[in-house]
N, C-alpha and C positions, 0 to 999 in steps of 0.2 A: 641702442645704451643697456647697462647691466643695472637686474636691481641685484637688493638685498635684502634677505627676508630678517624681518624684526619679530620677537617674541609679541603674542597679541596683545594689544592694548586699547586704551580708548584716546584715539587721535584723530582731533578734528578741529582744524583751523582755517583759517582765523574763526575766533569769536569772540561775543563781546563782553568785557571786563563790565559786566552790568552791576551796579550798585544798588542793591536790595535793600527798603526800607519796612521796618518795620514796629510792632509795640504800639505804642499811642501817640499824641503829641505831649504827655504828661512825662512818657519813658520813653523815649526815641530808640533805635537802635539802628542799626546800618552796618551790612557785610557787601562782599564781593563774590560773584558769582559767574562765572565764565559759561556753564552748562544751563544755559535758557535759550529758548526760540520757538520759533510759531509751530503751534497744533495744527489750526484751524482756521480760516478765514472767517466763514458766516456758519455758527457765529462767531466771532472774534476768541480765541483760544488760544492760551500759550502755558509753558510752562519753562518752570526752574528747579536743578537738583541739587538738593544740599545733605550735608552727611547727618545723621542723626544726633551727631555730639557733639554739631556748632548750639550755641545760644540762643541763636536766631532760630534755629528749628525749633523748637518750643516756643517762642512768642507767637510762629506762622502757625502752627498746629494748636495754639488755644483759641487762637482770633480767628483764623480760617483769611486772613486778608494779606496782602504784603503790596507793596510798589515798586515794579522794574524798572529805573531811571537808570535812561542811559547814562556812557559817560565821553566826555570829550576828552582832548588832549591836557586841558588846563585842570582837569580830575583825574589825571592818572598816577598819580604820586597818591595824593587820598584812597585809591581804588585800590591800588599795592597795598599799603596801609589797614585800610578796612578790612582786606583778606589776608591780612595774616596776625591782627590782633583779632582778642575778643572781647565783645560789648560785656562779655562776666569779668573784667577785670578794669577796661578803660572804658570812657564817654569819648567812641569814633569822632562823634559830631564834635566836641568841641576841642580834641587833640586837631581835629583837621580844618578846623575853623568854616564846620559845615553848619547849614543851616535850616532843621525842620521846618515843613508849609505844611499848613491843612490840606489835605486831600478832599475831593469833591464827592466821592461816593463810598470811600471806606476809609475807618481809622487810624489806620496804618497812614503815617505822613509820608509827604512828598520830599523830596529834593530840593531845595530851592534851584541848589547852584546847575541843576540840568536841565540841558534845554527841550528832552522830553520826559516824563516820566508815564508811567504805565498803571491803573491803577485794578487789581485783581483782587480775586474771591475763590478761595481753594472749593475744588470741586470733587477731588480726588487724589489720594495719595497712591502710589504704587512705592513697595517694598522693595526694589530692585536690588540689594545688594550694600556698596559701599556708601551709596546713595539712595535716597529716598527721592522719587518725583513728584511735586507737588504739580499737578495739572490745574489750572486755574481758568475761568473764567474772566474775561478781560470787560469791565466795567468802564472805564472810561477811561481815555488819553487826554493828556495835558500837555499843552505847546507854548513855549516861550513865541509870544506876538512878535517880536523879531524875525522866524524863521519862517512867517507868511508872507506870499506877496500880496499883490494888490487885486487877485483874481480868488484870493483864499485859497491858494496851494501851498502844500506844505515843501517849505525847502532845506531839507532836512542838508543837503551836503552843504550849507553857510557854518554848520554846528563844530564843524572840526572833531567827529570822531574818530574813537582811541579803536583797536581792535588786539587783542591779545593773541597769541600764536605758540606755544611750547615754549614758557615760560618766558617769553617776552611780549611788550608794549607796543604800537606800531601806531603811528599818526597815518589814517585813512586819507586821501587828498583827490589822485588823478584819476580824475574821468575816463574811463574805457567805451564805456558803451551807456546805451540804456536797455532796457526791456522790449524785448524785441528789435532790435538793431540789424542783427546777423541776417534779418529776412523780409526788412522791409523794403519796399520797394522805391527805389532811386526814383525822385521827381523828374521829368524829363525836361528838357531844354528846348524852348522854341526858338526859331533864330527869324528873325525879321525879314520878311522880302521886299 
């Protein structure tokens, strides 16, 4: 297989088209950011990279809080709209028929329509160029109860999450394996004699 060399650029795919809520319950705002992910598990830390000229940037910088809300198939159109329109000029909650709800630990609202919301507090900001990376402590995670099984296990596969890759949205669906499946020992089958 031959390869073509492209000019250097930030290309990582797929990424989550996360709906970032910020501001307050009295003046909520929402934006879409695909540049977010895990930094650390213990203690839980995450990040989101945002352009300083975005309206949400100032709100987050001022409050030091935000919520990362996961996007489902049914939220893709809203996620796209919230990624191309500014909260300076349009109330994106009203336009998309979305609903802010109080978070449990931060003043920024969570998104009622999202199945999973990650409440975060900024502990540092790295000014890296076109985007500034907000480094975040995860204070709480709230999950729609329909995604929990009878044993208290999160069944995120039921939520129909969406992904974003190179300008296009995709529905996640077909399970290909689970963590460690490539090295897991197969159970021996015993025959009865």
